[in-house]
SEGULUM-696050 format. One record per atom (N, C-alpha, C, O): x, y, z; residue in three letters. Coordinates in steps of 0.001 Angstrom, whole numbers, plus 500000, padded with zeros to 6 digits. Atoms other than C-alpha are relative to their C-alpha. Layout:
// SEGULUM-696050
XYZALA
...
END
This chain:
// SEGULUM-696050
500146498378499528MET
500307500277500513MET
500575500928499689MET
501659501003500269MET
499218498971499806ILE
501295503680499174ILE
499053501088500698ILE
497824501132500655ILE
500283498889499267THR
500995506789501292THR
499879500775499053THR
500604500759498059THR
500184499095500788LEU
499687509301499766LEU
500084501384501002LEU
499777501376502194LEU
500188498784498772SER
500200513411501031SER
498623500924499257SER
498282500804498080SER
500845499237500304ASP
497494515780500739ASP
499877500347498827ASP
498682500430498543ASP
499707498849500944ASP
498636517642497397ASP
500173498539498938ASP
500029498479497717ASP
499687500962501311GLU
499467514166495963GLU
498396499584499627GLU
497910499372498516GLU
501851500534500581VAL
495325513174496442VAL
499402500886499432VAL
498592500627498541VAL
500394498249500362ALA
494578516929495870ALA
500339500114498157ALA
499687500978497571ALA
499326499849500753LEU
496241516633492714LEU
499442498213498805LEU
499289498165497584LEU
500134500583500508ILE
495458513563491644ILE
498302499134499542ILE
497966498195498820ILE
501550499541499749ARG
491422514283492483ARG
500342501030498478ARG
500632500452497431ARG
499999498372501033SER
491724517712489959SER
500308498904498283SER
499615499023497273SER
499829501178501457LEU
493275514570486925LEU
498954499553500003LEU
498165500417499621LEU
501058501230499307LEU
490778512153487805LEU
498624501317499094LEU
498236501272497927LEU
501026499481500652THR
487938515085487443THR
499724500930497752THR
498987501076496777THR
499488498948501586SER
489408517308484200SER
500101498677499041SER
500115498911497833SER
499842501209500762ILE
489719513769482786ILE
499002499280499793ILE
499072498509498836ILE
501222500614499509ARG
486302512457483870ARG
499121501362498558ARG
498156501188497814ARG
500835498433500794ALA
485227516230481759ALA
500461499667498313ALA
499975500330497398ALA
499847498919501352ILE
486628516099478529ILE
498709498572499391ILE
498348497532499942ILE
501568500810500840LYS
483492514337476070LYS
501209499161498954LYS
502373499467498693LYS
499205501031501000VAL
484623511272473573VAL
499970500674498872VAL
500814500577497982VAL
501038499754501846ARG
482489512970470587ARG
502077501207499824ARG
503021501257499035ARG
498858498213499761ASP
485272516646472017ASP
501463499159499028ASP
502067499743498129ASP
498583500840500215ILE
488468513529471294ILE
498901499607498495ILE
499331500138497471ILE
499880500170502145ASP
486838512546467549ASP
500173500900499852ASP
501030500849498970ASP
499561498856501197LYS
487197516080466513LYS
501283500529500017LYS
502021500887499100LYS
498213499908500301ALA
490403516687467430ALA
501015498871498931ALA
501796499041497994ALA
499503501259501532LEU
491297512937465703LEU
499789500752499229LEU
500780501476499127LEU
499805499603501058VAL
490040514553462799VAL
500481500527499373VAL
500772500183498228VAL
499837498676500319ILE
491019517751462546ILE
501819500067499924ILE
502460500892499273ILE
498920500100500016LEU
494503516580463332LEU
500706499096498827LEU
501853499213498397LEU
499552500923501068SER
494701513870460718SER
499853500556498390SER
500618500317497456SER
499776499114501304LYS
493244516326457802LYS
500882500757499661LYS
501193500836498472LYS
498744498814500173ALA
496222519275458596ALA
500985498190499525ALA
501660497990498515ALA
498466500905500336GLU
498513515783458679GLU
499744499585498620GLU
500724499802497907GLU
500305499844501437ARG
497213515134455407ARG
499576500888498516ARG
499446500598497327ARG
499287498904501458LEU
497377518363453318LEU
501681500044500285LEU
502438500197499327LEU
498392499911499251ALA
501127518367455562ALA
500857498858498862ALA
501978498830498352ALA
499201501526500594ASN
501967515120453802ASN
499692500312497871ASN
500370499651497084ASN
500587500186501026ALA
500019516280450120ALA
501100501025499288ALA
501343500985498082ALA
499358498580500177ARG
502265519464449975ARG
501557500314499938ARG
502288501065499292ARG
498504500359500432SER
505499518153450806SER
500259499307498594SER
501299499438497947SER
499027500536500834THR
505369515988448104THR
499741500274498441THR
499952499702497372THR
500023499162501105GLN
504506518303445909GLN
500960500146498749GLN
500166499400498176GLN
499163499451500837PRO
507081519207443039PRO
500280501521500479PRO
499594502543500461PRO
499767497990500185GLU
508451522539443618GLU
499599500982499258GLU
499584502019499921GLU
500446499742500601ASP
507180523972440904ASP
498490500237499761ASP
498001501069498997ASP
501514500307500365GLN
503295522729441349GLN
499414500854500891GLN
498292501353500801GLN
500686499865498494ARG
503316523951445124ARG
498910501345499425ARG
499079502014498406ARG
500390499239499956CYS
500227526234446030CYS
500750501319500679CYS
501713500841501279CYS
499989499824499037SER
500988529479447889SER
498876500538500349SER
498106500763499416SER
500877499150498923TYR
498746531063450045TYR
500076501413500602TYR
499237501780501425TYR
END
């Protein structure tokens, strides 16, 4: 058995409360956004220099 200080217990409780507040739908949206950004970055890096679009 491990003995935790009051500060450690408060930190663990805070982390668990924060994790519980995150909704799965929000995580899924973030993953979709990151996936799209990664695909765009990969597409830009594979284009030849003369075909790249400047934004």
